[in-house]
KEBA-361170 format. One record per residue (C-alpha): x, y, z. Coordinates in steps of 0.25 Angstrom, whole numbers, plus 5000, padded with zeros to 4 digits. Layout:
# KEBA-361170
SITE     xx     yy     zz
SITE      X      Y      Z
...
# end
This chain:
# KEBA-361170
SITE     xx     yy     zz
SITE   5454   5985   5128
SITE   5444   5975   5135
SITE   5430   5975   5138
SITE   5420   5965   5143
SITE   5405   5966   5144
SITE   5394   5959   5151
SITE   5402   5947   5156
SITE   5394   5936   5162
SITE   5399   5923   5169
SITE   5392   5913   5177
SITE   5397   5901   5185
SITE   5385   5891   5187
SITE   5374   5900   5192
SITE   5383   5911   5197
SITE   5384   5924   5189
SITE   5398   5928   5191
SITE   5398   5939   5180
SITE   5386   5947   5177
SITE   5389   5956   5165
SITE   5402   5962   5168
SITE   5408   5973   5159
SITE   5423   5978   5160
SITE   5431   5987   5151
SITE   5446   5987   5151
SITE   5455   5998   5145
SITE   5470   5996   5142
SITE   5478   5999   5154
SITE   5466   5997   5164
SITE   5468   5991   5178
SITE   5454   5986   5182
SITE   5452   5981   5196
SITE   5440   5972   5199
SITE   5435   5972   5213
SITE   5423   5964   5219
SITE   5419   5954   5230
SITE   5422   5939   5228
SITE   5413   5933   5218
SITE   5410   5946   5211
SITE   5415   5940   5197
SITE   5428   5948   5196
SITE   5437   5935   5194
SITE   5427   5929   5184
SITE   5427   5942   5176
SITE   5442   5942   5174
SITE   5442   5927   5171
SITE   5431   5929   5160
SITE   5439   5941   5154
SITE   5451   5931   5153
SITE   5442   5919   5149
SITE   5446   5911   5161
SITE   5431   5910   5162
SITE   5421   5911   5151
SITE   5411   5922   5152
SITE   5397   5918   5149
SITE   5395   5931   5141
SITE   5400   5945   5139
SITE   5409   5952   5129
SITE   5424   5956   5129
SITE   5431   5966   5120
SITE   5446   5964   5120
SITE   5455   5973   5111
SITE   5444   5976   5102
SITE   5439   5961   5101
SITE   5425   5957   5105
SITE   5422   5944   5113
SITE   5410   5936   5118
SITE   5415   5931   5131
SITE   5405   5919   5131
SITE   5410   5915   5118
SITE   5425   5916   5118
SITE   5433   5908   5109
SITE   5446   5901   5114
SITE   5455   5908   5104
SITE   5449   5921   5108
SITE   5451   5918   5123
SITE   5465   5914   5121
SITE   5468   5926   5113
SITE   5462   5936   5123
SITE   5470   5929   5134
SITE   5483   5932   5128
SITE   5479   5947   5130
SITE   5477   5945   5145
SITE   5483   5940   5158
SITE   5476   5935   5170
SITE   5482   5935   5184
SITE   5475   5925   5193
SITE   5472   5925   5208
SITE   5481   5913   5211
SITE   5492   5915   5201
SITE   5489   5903   5192
SITE   5504   5900   5191
SITE   5510   5887   5186
SITE   5516   5881   5199
SITE   5526   5872   5191
SITE   5532   5884   5183
SITE   5541   5896   5188
SITE   5536   5910   5188
SITE   5543   5912   5175
SITE   5537   5900   5168
SITE   5523   5904   5173
SITE   5524   5918   5167
SITE   5530   5912   5154
SITE   5520   5900   5152
SITE   5509   5908   5146
SITE   5518   5914   5136
SITE   5524   5901   5132
SITE   5511   5893   5132
SITE   5500   5903   5128
SITE   5508   5912   5119
SITE   5518   5902   5114
SITE   5529   5911   5117
SITE   5544   5905   5117
SITE   5548   5902   5131
SITE   5560   5911   5131
SITE   5552   5923   5127
SITE   5541   5919   5137
SITE   5551   5918   5148
SITE   5557   5931   5145
SITE   5543   5938   5146
SITE   5540   5930   5159
SITE   5553   5935   5165
SITE   5549   5949   5162
SITE   5535   5948   5168
SITE   5541   5942   5181
SITE   5550   5954   5182
SITE   5538   5963   5180
SITE   5531   5957   5192
SITE   5544   5957   5200
SITE   5547   5942   5200
SITE   5559   5940   5190
SITE   5566   5934   5202
SITE   5555   5923   5203
SITE   5555   5918   5189
SITE   5559   5904   5193
SITE   5550   5903   5205
SITE   5538   5894   5205
SITE   5525   5898   5210
SITE   5527   5891   5224
SITE   5540   5899   5226
SITE   5532   5912   5224
SITE   5523   5920   5233
SITE   5509   5922   5229
SITE   5512   5937   5225
SITE   5524   5932   5216
SITE   5515   5921   5210
SITE   5505   5932   5206
SITE   5516   5940   5200
SITE   5520   5929   5192
SITE   5506   5928   5187
SITE   5505   5942   5184
SITE   5518   5941   5176
SITE   5512   5929   5168
SITE   5500   5938   5165
SITE   5509   5949   5160
SITE   5518   5940   5152
SITE   5508   5939   5140
SITE   5507   5954   5139
SITE   5492   5955   5142
SITE   5483   5966   5138
SITE   5476   5964   5151
SITE   5478   5956   5164
SITE   5467   5951   5173
SITE   5471   5950   5188
SITE   5461   5941   5196
SITE   5463   5945   5211
SITE   5479   5944   5209
SITE   5481   5946   5224
SITE   5470   5938   5230
SITE   5479   5925   5233
SITE   5490   5933   5239
SITE   5494   5937   5253
SITE   5493   5952   5256
SITE   5508   5954   5256
SITE   5509   5948   5242
SITE   5497   5956   5236
SITE   5505   5969   5234
SITE   5516   5963   5225
SITE   5505   5958   5215
SITE   5497   5971   5216
SITE   5510   5979   5213
SITE   5513   5971   5200
SITE   5499   5974   5196
SITE   5500   5989   5199
SITE   5513   5989   5190
SITE   5505   5983   5179
SITE   5494   5993   5180
SITE   5505   6004   5180
SITE   5510   5998   5167
SITE   5496   5999   5160
SITE   5492   5984   5161
SITE   5478   5982   5159
SITE   5472   5974   5171
SITE   5460   5969   5177
SITE   5462   5965   5192
SITE   5452   5958   5201
SITE   5457   5962   5214
SITE   5453   5964   5229
SITE   5465   5973   5231
SITE   5457   5987   5232
SITE   5469   5995   5234
SITE   5476   5990   5222
SITE   5463   5992   5214
SITE   5462   6006   5219
SITE   5476   6009   5215
SITE   5478   6002   5202
SITE   5465   6000   5195
SITE   5460   6010   5185
SITE   5446   6004   5186
SITE   5439   5996   5197
SITE   5427   5986   5195
SITE   5419   5981   5207
SITE   5412   5968   5204
SITE   5401   5960   5212
SITE   5392   5949   5208
SITE   5397   5948   5194
SITE   5395   5963   5190
SITE   5403   5976   5190
SITE   5397   5984   5202
SITE   5406   5996   5199
SITE   5417   6000   5191
SITE   5426   6013   5191
SITE   5440   6019   5193
SITE   5447   6014   5206
SITE   5444   6028   5212
SITE   5429   6027   5209
SITE   5428   6013   5214
SITE   5436   6015   5227
SITE   5433   6029   5230
SITE   5419   6031   5226
SITE   5412   6018   5222
SITE   5398   6020   5216
SITE   5392   6007   5221
SITE   5389   6003   5235
SITE   5393   5989   5233
SITE   5407   5994   5228
SITE   5409   6002   5241
SITE   5405   5991   5250
SITE   5415   5981   5243
SITE   5426   5991   5244
SITE   5423   5994   5258
SITE   5424   5979   5262
SITE   5436   5977   5253
SITE   5444   5989   5259
SITE   5440   5984   5273
SITE   5446   5970   5270
SITE   5458   5975   5264
# end
């Protein structure tokens, strides 16, 4: 379904991605772990063209792309196949939950408003917020705002959704409600790549786990392999520290 090879990205003198490969099959749930500054978020942003990779290739639904030479029309077309959930929700503060979910359908896909709002209502119901459709972001908890953001990502019926630390901005008591929504999506077969620090969630839900550090993939395997018998000492050290903090 999706494969990237040899992605490189620098910011100034800093090499943030140094030849990352990733293959995604339909229905995969891939968790990406790693310390701060390891390149996890930059990888997601390059895959969704929020950042421009310096080099590397992408295969998506049988098409081949040179990531350092992407055309705007190809970027726009590929983004229609994906959803992105940000750390800090990125909702329009002057629009209701319903309007936030419908906006992309109306503007990017030029869908009639009535149809867009009908889809938005269904997506809010899917994430357990049908009773908050008329609420504005400041009237919602952080967990509710993130669920609106997930509903927005789902509204366009994406082939794959990228989650960038979806619970990092939340208080611990609100984290569970967001992770529960993602678990339901995984059970329904949604293809997802999740950058996360929630090890218990990754262990339970992910088909594959990737550990990154210093812009490279240190280790990759099934959740069982990575959590129960990691091959690399650096992976074992990271997991020991993270479990201790959690």
